[in-house]
C-alpha positions as CSV (number, residue, x, y, z in Angstrom):
1,X,-55.3,-20.7,100.9
2,X,-57.9,-18.0,99.6
3,X,-58.2,-20.4,96.7
4,X,-59.5,-23.1,99.7
5,X,-61.8,-20.7,100.9
6,X,-63.4,-19.1,97.6
7,X,-63.9,-23.5,97.2
8,X,-65.9,-23.2,100.2
9,X,-67.9,-20.6,99.7
10,X,-68.6,-21.3,96.3
11,X,-70.1,-24.9,97.9
12,X,-71.8,-23.2,100.5
13,X,-74.0,-21.0,98.6
14,X,-74.7,-23.8,96.7
15,X,-76.0,-25.9,99.0
16,X,-78.1,-22.5,100.4
17,X,-79.6,-22.7,97.1
18,X,-80.7,-25.7,96.6
19,X,-82.4,-25.6,100.5
20,X,-84.1,-22.7,99.2
21,X,-85.2,-24.4,95.8
22,X,-86.7,-27.3,98.2
23,X,-88.4,-25.0,100.1
24,X,-90.1,-22.9,97.6
25,X,-91.6,-26.6,95.7
26,X,-92.4,-27.6,99.7
27,X,-94.7,-24.9,100.1
28,X,-96.3,-24.5,96.3
29,X,-96.8,-28.1,96.8
30,X,-98.5,-27.9,100.1
31,X,-101.2,-25.4,99.0
32,X,-102.5,-27.4,96.7
33,X,-105.6,-29.5,97.6
34,X,-105.8,-33.5,95.9
35,X,-109.4,-33.4,94.3
36,X,-111.5,-36.6,95.1
37,X,-111.8,-39.1,93.2
38,X,-114.9,-41.7,92.7
39,X,-113.5,-45.1,93.2
40,X,-113.4,-47.1,90.1
41,X,-116.0,-49.4,90.4
42,X,-114.1,-51.8,88.6
43,X,-111.4,-52.5,91.4
44,X,-114.1,-52.3,93.5
45,X,-112.8,-53.8,97.5
46,X,-116.1,-55.2,97.8
47,X,-116.5,-58.3,97.7
48,X,-119.5,-60.1,94.7
49,X,-122.5,-59.2,95.6
50,X,-124.0,-62.4,93.7
51,X,-126.5,-63.9,96.2
52,X,-125.0,-67.7,97.2
53,X,-127.7,-69.7,96.1
54,X,-130.4,-71.9,99.1
55,X,-128.9,-75.6,98.0
56,X,-125.7,-74.5,99.8
57,X,-127.2,-73.2,102.1
58,X,-127.5,-76.0,104.9
59,X,-129.6,-74.2,108.2
60,X,-129.6,-74.9,111.9
61,X,-131.9,-77.8,111.1
62,X,-129.5,-80.0,109.3
63,X,-127.0,-79.1,112.6
64,X,-129.4,-80.4,114.3
65,X,-129.3,-83.8,113.2
66,X,-126.0,-84.4,114.8
67,X,-125.7,-81.6,117.4
68,X,-128.5,-81.7,119.4
69,X,-127.0,-80.6,123.1
70,X,-125.1,-77.8,121.0
71,X,-127.6,-76.3,119.3
72,X,-130.1,-76.5,122.3
73,X,-127.7,-74.3,123.8
74,X,-127.1,-72.4,120.6
75,X,-131.2,-71.7,120.5
76,X,-131.8,-67.8,121.0
77,X,-129.1,-67.2,122.0
78,X,-127.7,-63.6,121.4
79,X,-125.6,-65.4,118.9
80,X,-128.5,-67.2,117.5
81,X,-130.3,-63.6,116.9
82,X,-127.0,-62.4,116.0
83,X,-128.9,-61.1,112.4
84,X,-132.6,-61.8,111.2
85,X,-134.6,-60.4,108.9
86,X,-136.3,-57.1,110.0
87,X,-139.3,-57.8,110.9
88,X,-142.3,-56.9,114.3
89,X,-140.2,-59.3,116.0
90,X,-137.1,-59.1,115.9
91,X,-136.5,-54.9,115.3
92,X,-136.8,-53.3,118.6
93,X,-136.4,-49.9,117.5
94,X,-138.7,-47.2,117.3
95,X,-139.6,-47.1,113.6
96,X,-143.9,-45.1,114.7
97,X,-142.1,-41.9,112.3
98,X,-139.5,-41.4,114.5
99,X,-136.9,-38.4,113.6
100,X,-132.9,-38.4,114.7
101,X,-130.6,-35.8,113.8
102,X,-126.2,-35.8,114.1
103,X,-123.8,-34.6,112.8
104,X,-126.0,-32.4,110.6
105,X,-128.1,-35.2,109.1
106,X,-131.5,-36.2,110.1
107,X,-132.6,-39.2,110.0
108,X,-136.6,-40.6,109.2
109,X,-137.4,-43.9,110.4
110,X,-140.7,-45.2,109.4
111,X,-142.9,-47.9,108.0
112,X,-144.3,-48.8,105.5
113,X,-147.4,-51.9,106.2
114,X,-145.5,-54.5,107.7
115,X,-141.7,-53.2,106.4
116,X,-139.7,-50.6,107.9
117,X,-137.1,-48.1,106.3
118,X,-135.3,-45.1,107.0
119,X,-134.6,-41.7,104.7
120,X,-131.4,-40.6,105.3
121,X,-128.2,-39.1,103.5
122,X,-126.9,-41.9,100.4
123,X,-123.8,-42.5,98.2
124,X,-124.3,-39.4,96.9
125,X,-125.1,-36.8,99.6
126,X,-129.1,-36.8,99.0
127,X,-132.3,-38.4,100.8
128,X,-133.7,-41.4,99.8
129,X,-135.2,-44.3,101.6
130,X,-133.9,-47.2,102.3
131,X,-135.8,-50.3,103.4
132,X,-134.1,-52.2,106.0
133,X,-133.7,-55.9,105.8
134,X,-131.5,-57.1,108.9
135,X,-131.4,-56.3,112.2
136,X,-127.4,-56.9,113.5
137,X,-127.4,-58.0,117.0
138,X,-129.8,-57.4,120.3
139,X,-128.2,-56.2,123.8
140,X,-126.8,-53.3,124.1
141,X,-127.3,-52.7,121.1
142,X,-129.2,-53.2,117.9
143,X,-127.6,-52.2,114.2
144,X,-130.2,-52.2,110.9
145,X,-129.0,-53.5,107.3
146,X,-130.1,-52.0,104.2
147,X,-129.3,-53.8,100.5
148,X,-128.7,-51.2,98.0
149,X,-128.9,-52.5,94.1
150,X,-125.2,-54.0,93.9
151,X,-125.4,-56.3,96.1
152,X,-123.5,-54.3,98.9
153,X,-125.0,-54.7,101.9
154,X,-124.9,-52.0,104.1
155,X,-125.3,-51.0,108.5
156,X,-126.4,-47.5,109.3
157,X,-124.5,-45.7,111.3
158,X,-127.8,-44.4,113.6
159,X,-128.6,-47.3,115.7
160,X,-130.9,-48.5,118.2
161,X,-130.0,-48.6,122.1
162,X,-132.1,-51.6,123.4
163,X,-131.1,-50.4,127.5
164,X,-132.4,-46.9,127.3
165,X,-134.4,-47.4,124.2
166,X,-133.1,-44.7,122.3
167,X,-131.6,-43.9,118.6
168,X,-128.1,-42.9,118.9
169,X,-125.1,-42.1,116.4
170,X,-122.6,-44.6,116.4
171,X,-119.5,-41.6,116.0
172,X,-121.4,-38.4,117.5
173,X,-118.4,-36.5,117.4
174,X,-116.9,-38.0,114.4
175,X,-118.4,-36.1,111.2
176,X,-118.0,-38.2,107.6
177,X,-119.4,-36.9,104.7
178,X,-121.3,-39.1,101.5
179,X,-117.8,-39.3,99.5
180,X,-116.1,-40.8,102.5
181,X,-115.4,-44.1,103.2
182,X,-116.1,-44.4,106.6
183,X,-119.4,-43.3,105.1
184,X,-122.3,-45.7,106.4
185,X,-123.4,-46.2,102.2
186,X,-119.2,-46.9,101.7
187,X,-116.7,-49.3,102.4
188,X,-115.9,-48.8,106.2
189,X,-119.7,-50.4,107.3
190,X,-120.1,-52.8,104.4
191,X,-121.0,-56.5,105.6
192,X,-119.7,-58.1,102.7
193,X,-116.7,-57.3,103.5
194,X,-116.2,-55.8,107.2
195,X,-118.7,-58.2,108.9
196,X,-119.2,-61.4,106.7
197,X,-116.1,-62.2,105.3
198,X,-113.5,-62.7,108.3
199,X,-115.7,-65.3,110.3
200,X,-117.6,-67.1,107.6
201,X,-114.1,-67.6,106.1
202,X,-112.2,-68.7,109.1
203,X,-115.2,-70.8,110.0
204,X,-114.8,-72.1,106.1
205,X,-111.3,-73.3,107.5
206,X,-111.6,-75.1,109.9
207,X,-114.3,-76.8,108.7
208,X,-111.9,-78.4,105.6
209,X,-109.1,-78.5,108.4
210,X,-111.4,-80.9,110.2
211,X,-112.8,-83.0,107.2
212,X,-109.2,-83.0,106.0
């Protein structure tokens, strides 16, 4: 009986030692904060920013030739006006030297001649001038799209409330720093991947199915 008791005692001591060791390892590992690592551009989550040749784009007039009734219903609709080149007609927001501050970031909306611009924080955390190239939507809000040199199209986090006629933050209670994926200049608001990829891909698949 004494031998059995002795063996069980040793076993319990070993178990206690292992538990203590695991606890200490986990405690030290929790104190270490993982350093931010820049995303490898060679393995980017973005789609290609290469421009599609104009010859590959048929345009709405080509659709009208075979679908006149559908074209009449579509023309002028929200779907038709969902994405337009930014100009004095399509842009609904106030770009007359307007400033909007949210989450510690001040965005300055202004015009240069006929073009629309915003000065706001970029992917490096510093403020830069960005030209608005497209509008996105009409009502109840309109977003604005910037083109980056690498071909990525980014949707600004600050949008225009076309009902109340004022600028507002899409995520007013959510702080996002420039190095995070959800920053407007990164993957979370990337038009190429988050906006155009799914609908255009699915549309092309449906067209292929019909033609086969």
